[in-house]
N, C-alpha and C positions, 0 to 999 in steps of 0.2 A: 937623286936623280939627276937625269944628265939635263943639258942642256934643251938639247931635243927635245926631251919630257918637259919641261918646263916652259917651250914653247908653246909645245900643244895645251897643257893644263892652265898658263897664267890668264887667260882671257874667261876663263870659266869662274872663276873666284869672283868674288865679290870686291866694288872698292868700298875701301872704310870709309866711311859717315863722313869723317874730317877732311876728307881729300873730295868731296864732294860738296863743302859748304857748310852743311848738316849739326855741326859741332860735333862736341867731344875730343877724348884727348887721343894722338897718335898710337898706331900700334906697337908695344914693346917687341914684337916681334914678328920677322918678317915670314909672311905665307910660305917661301920654299922652305923655311926651317924647319914649320911645324909638318908640313906634308915630307919632308925627308925621316920626321920623326917618325910619325903615324906608318910611315912603308917599313921604319927598323922593326917598328912594334909586329905590323902584321907578317913580316918576314920569317922575325925569328920568334915571334909565339910567346913574348915576353906578356906579364902585367903591369899598366900603368905607372903602378907606383916604383918600377923595376926601369923604369926607361935612364939611360946613363946619364952622364952629368954633360956632356958631349951637346947635347940636344936640350931646349931651353926645359922648363921645369913642367914635371909630367903633369899638374893639374892646369898648365893654361894649355897644352898639348892637348886637353883631353876637352877643356873648354872649346878650344878649335873646333876639336872633331864634333863633338856635341851639336854646336851652331852650326857647322857645315852638314852633317847627316840630318838635323831638325828641316833645316830648309832645301833637302834633298840636290845638295851639290855633292856628295859624294858620290851618289849613285852616278849623277847625270854625269859628274865628270869620269865616270869607269865608262859609261855608256858613249863618251865621246870619244875616250881613248879607243875601245872597242871597235868601234867604225873606224879610224885612220889603221890600225893594225892587220897587219897581214905579214905572210911570209912570202918574199921575195919581191916585196916592195920598199926594202929601204927604211922601213918603219920600225920603231921601237914597242914591243909589246908593253901595254901599262899592267902593273898591278891592280890587285883588287882592294881597296881601303872601305871599304864599307860594307 
């Protein structure tokens, strides 16, 4: 994910509960790393368990994906990107993640 894509996507992701004073532990992996892993999976058509070691463990990536999908964040982030993408406008098209 490029820095330009991250600037668009970051505000769409939820703020972890521990950062809002709701308790819990800090998340072990960066949201950007999770999105990169999901993007790799979508781009390459691999299975979850075949996730390369360069990414967080597949079960953690899948847990984040499932949580975001169930809350409608994956679909809404792609809708937000689609609204910002366009040829000749200097924006990057977004990948479909879910």
